[in-house]
N, C-alpha and C positions, 0 to 999 in steps of 0.2 A: 568821208561821207557822213552827214548828220544821222542817217539811219543805219549806219554800219553796226552789226552786232558785236564787232570787236574793235576796241580802240586802245590807244596808248601802248602799242607794241614796244617792248623794251627787253634788254638783256639785264639779268641779275647776276653779275660775275661771281660773287661769293658762292651762291647756290648753284651756279652753272645752269641757269634756266633761261629760256626764252618765255616771257610771260606777257600778259595783256589784261585789259579790263573787259569783262564779258557782259553784254547786255542782251538778255533774252536767251532762248534756247537755240542751240545750233547743233548740226550733225557732228560727226567725228571730225576733229581737227588734225591735220597732218603738218609736220614741220620739215623744212628743207634747208640745206646749206648749199649755196651755189647751185640751186635747182635740183640737187640730189636729195631724194627722200631719206630722212634719217630716222624719225621716230614719230609716234602718235602722242597727242596730248594726254595727260593724266590728271588725276584729282578733279574729275568732273569738268574736263576741258579747260582747266585753268592755266596750264603751262606745259612746256616740253622740257624734259630733263635730259641733259647731255653729260657724257662721261668727262669730257674735256672741252674747253673753249679755246679758240685761237688767242694767242698773246700778242702776235705781231701782224701776220698777214690779214688784211681786211677781207672779210667774207660777207656774202649776202645771205641773211637769215630771212626766211619767208614762211608764211602759213597759208593753207587753203582748206576749204571745206569739202568733205566727200559727197555731200548732197546739197540740193538747193541751188539757188542762183550762183553763177560763177563769182568766186571771191578770192582775192589774192592781196596780201599785205606783206611788206618787207622792210627791213632795216639793214644797215651795215654795222659790222662790229669786227674788231675794235675801231675806234675813231681814227681816221687817217691823220698822221702827223709826220712832217718831214718829207724828204724826197725818197720814195721807195727805191730809186736807182742807186742810192748811196748805201743801202743796206747790204749786208753780206748776202751773196747769192750762191746757189748750188750747194746748200748745206746737205751733207751726206754723212751717215754714221754706219760703222760696221763693227761687230764683235769678231775678233780673230785671235788666233793663237791661244784659244781657250779662255784666257783671263783678261784680254785687253779690249777696251772700247776705244776706237779712234773716230773722231769727227773732223771733217775738213770742209772748207768753204773758200770762195773766191772773193776778192775785194769788189765792192759794188762798182758798176761802170761809171757812175757819176760821183764817186766818193771824194770828199775833199782830200787835199794832200796830207793833212795831219790826222787822217782817220786812224783809229785803232779799234780792234775788235776784241771782245772777251766772251768766252763761252761759259754757260751755266747749265746745270741740270736741275729740274724742278720736280719735287714730289707732287703728284697729282692731287693727293688728298689734302695736304697741308699747305701747298704752294710755297714751301720753303725752298730757297735756291742755294746751290753750292757751286762755287766756281771751279773751273778746270785747274788741276794742279800742275799739268805738264803741257806747255805750249811749244809749237815750232813756228819759226818766222820764215817769210819769203825773203828774197834778196833786197827788198825795199824796207825791211824791218817791220812788216805788218804780220800780226799773228793770224795764221791761216790753218792751223791744225792743232788738235788737242788729243791727249791720251789719258785714259783712266786705266790704271794697271791692275785693278782687282774688281772685276765686274760682279763677283759674288756678293759684294757689299752694296750694290746698287739695287733699287727696286726693279722688278722685271718689266714694269711699264712706267715710262717717264716722259717728260717733255724736255727737249733740248732747245736752248735759246742762245742766239749770238747777238750781243748788244754792241753797237758802235758808238764811239765818242769822238767829238771834234770840237775845237774852240770856235769854229765858224758856222756850224749848222747843227740842227737837231737830226739825229740819225735814227730811222726806224729800226726795230729789231727784226730778226728772222727766227722762225721757230719750226720745230718738227716734233711730233709725238711719235714715239717709237716703242715697240715691244721687242726687248732684247733677243728673244728667241727667234724672231722673224728676220733680224738683220745679222744673224750669226753666220759666218763662213767657217765651216769646220776645217781643221787640219786634216791632211790626208792620213788615213790610218796606217800604222806600221804593220807590215806582215811578218809574223814569225812562223817558222815552218819546222816540221819534223819530216825527214825525208830519207828514203832508201831507194834501191833500184826499182822496187815494185810499187811503192806507195808514197804519196805526198799528202800531208795534212797541213793546210794553211789556216792560221788563226789571226784575228786582229781585234782592235778595240777602238771605238770612237769616243772622244772626250768632249763633254759639254756641261756647263752649269745649268742649262735651260732645257735641253732636249735629252730625253732618255730612250727614245725609240728612233731607229735609224734605218735607212735604206742604203744598199751598197751596189756598186757596179764593179765587177771583177773582169778585167780584160785579159784574155789569154791568147798567146800565140805560140804554136808549136812549129819549131823550125822556120821554114820559109812559107808555111801555110798562112792564109789570111787570118788576121786576128778576129776573135769573136768575144762577145760580152755576155756574162751571166748576171742577171739581176737577182739580188739576194736580200733577205732580212736577217739571215743567220750570220753569226760571227766566225764562220769557218767554212772551208770548202775542201773536198777530197779529190785527189786525182790518182788514178791507177796507171801504172807504167809511165811515170812522168819523165819522159825522155825529151830533153832539149825544149823546155818551156820557158817563156818570158811572160811575166805577169805584172800587172799594176792594178791599183785599187783607188776608188774614190767613194765619198760618203755624203749624205745629206740627212737632215732631220726628216722624219717620216712624213710630216705634213708641210714641209718646206719646199721651196722651189730651187734654191741655189745649191749647187754641188760644190764640194771641195775641189781643189786641184787634184790631179792624178798623183799617186805616190810614185816615187822613182822606180823604174823598171827593175825587177829582180829575176834572176835566172835560176832555174832548177833543173836537175837531171842531166847536166852536161856530161 
């Protein structure tokens, strides 16, 4: 529109900004990605600043005004190249066994026969990329899994990219931004116990490089009675007259959703 107060909407990848040319005074500007509100414009309505931009998946970036006549302008970023159905799909990453980050993916539905994939992690600040050191193949010889064996050396917040190569076609990449503390699955804590005929003290410890506050669920069953669960933040639990108890325990980071597996059942007071 010739009279539009905002023109030349564009992405500045290095600065991680959605920016535009502003003509005249406007109300507050809001920025959206795929129609979801993300942030408000800063520096006198000159741009929106993002923590990270997509490297692979094409997304819709748009802006609107909080006041005045209805106004909406949008662009797509990054530019679409290649067949998205050839890209790695189902990229998923988990921290497990305290020290290990494992990422897995599936071969794209329309990937060429000679497709091969490689995984990289990227520093958000510098955008430097580092390739996976340990791959696993599927029966067709395609790389579909990667392991990093010392997560303590990785940034806590990073971008994961899977790039595909083929002699016959350009293959789009797949990406995912992860916070390692949020994708961690804890190991079940080991219960140690001090026990006699009248008293049982159980203690345990959860291990993590990223979480230092935990919640626990302790499941107890006495004889043939129905099992019941105690929700705890302490790392211990006492029982008096602990005759014929079976217990098991699981844990999660205090602000996280995913529980560990249950520990193996342990019997006390038999």
